[in-house]
C-alpha positions in Angstrom: 61.3 21.7 -64.7 58.2 23.2 -66.7 56.9 20.2 -68.2 57.0 18.3 -64.8 55.5 21.0 -63.2 52.6 21.2 -65.7 52.4 17.6 -65.7 52.7 17.8 -69.4 53.4 13.8 -70.2 54.0 14.5 -74.0 56.7 17.4 -73.3 58.6 15.0 -71.4 58.5 12.6 -73.5 60.3 14.9 -75.9 62.6 15.4 -73.7 63.9 11.9 -72.9 66.2 9.7 -75.3 64.7 6.4 -76.6 67.0 4.1 -73.9 66.2 6.7 -70.9 65.7 5.1 -67.3 63.9 6.1 -64.4 65.6 5.2 -61.3 64.7 5.0 -57.7 67.4 4.1 -55.2 67.1 2.3 -52.9 63.8 0.8 -54.4 63.9 -1.9 -56.8 61.8 -0.2 -59.4 63.5 0.7 -62.5 61.7 1.4 -65.6 63.8 0.9 -68.4 63.0 3.0 -72.0 61.2 5.8 -72.9 58.1 4.3 -73.1 58.2 2.3 -69.8 59.4 5.9 -68.2 55.9 8.1 -69.8 53.8 5.0 -69.0 54.6 5.6 -65.2 54.8 9.1 -65.0 50.9 9.9 -65.4 50.2 7.0 -62.6 52.6 8.1 -60.4 54.4 11.3 -59.5 52.7 12.9 -62.8 49.2 12.2 -61.4 46.4 15.0 -62.5 46.4 17.1 -59.6 49.4 16.9 -57.4 51.3 20.0 -58.3 55.0 20.4 -57.8 57.6 23.0 -57.8 60.8 22.4 -58.9 64.3 24.0 -58.2 67.6 23.9 -60.6 70.4 22.6 -58.3 73.7 20.0 -59.6 74.8 17.3 -57.6 77.8 15.4 -58.0 78.7 17.6 -61.2 75.1 16.9 -62.7 71.8 18.9 -63.2 69.7 18.3 -60.7 65.7 19.2 -59.5 65.2 19.8 -56.0 61.3 18.4 -55.8 58.4 20.4 -53.3 55.0 18.9 -53.5 52.4 21.4 -52.9 50.5 20.8 -49.7 48.1 23.5 -48.1 49.2 26.7 -48.7 53.0 25.5 -48.9 55.3 23.4 -50.9 56.9 20.5 -48.7 60.4 19.3 -49.9 60.1 15.8 -51.4 63.6 14.9 -52.7 66.0 15.2 -55.7 65.9 14.5 -59.2 69.2 13.7 -60.5 69.5 14.0 -64.5 71.8 12.4 -66.7 71.9 14.1 -70.4 73.2 12.9 -73.1 75.4 14.3 -75.6 72.8 15.7 -77.7 71.0 17.5 -74.5 68.4 15.2 -73.6 67.9 13.4 -70.4 68.9 9.8 -70.3 68.6 8.9 -66.7 66.3 10.6 -64.5 67.7 9.1 -60.9 65.0 9.9 -58.0 66.1 10.5 -54.2 63.2 10.8 -52.1 64.4 11.9 -49.3 63.2 15.6 -47.9 66.1 15.8 -45.9 68.9 16.1 -48.8 67.2 19.6 -49.7 69.2 20.9 -47.0 72.3 19.6 -47.9 71.8 21.6 -51.3 71.0 24.8 -49.1 67.4 24.6 -49.7 64.7 24.9 -47.4 62.2 21.9 -46.6 59.2 23.9 -46.8 58.0 27.2 -48.6 55.5 28.9 -48.7 53.2 28.7 -51.9 53.5 32.2 -52.9 57.0 31.6 -53.6 
């Protein structure tokens, strides 16, 4: 969570397995391998200046993160990141569901004050 919120790509690299994949169903885009994921992140979700707030949750028994983007004094729901972990505890896959409507299903709000 901290690495994503800080847009710390090098720290993210240390959390991923060599074989890590980033998938975004239903989009056909798929980033296969740690290098491909790390190359994409600063061009996509971890662009400098895009504030994020993540909240831990679970999805289908797996660790997950509810994602909020900063917007004019509030946090707006963006979607859910579901993490598949390796036996060693590193991230083996990030499945991104970019649907703000999913957050209420997890008992989470669609919007929060930036002070929260």
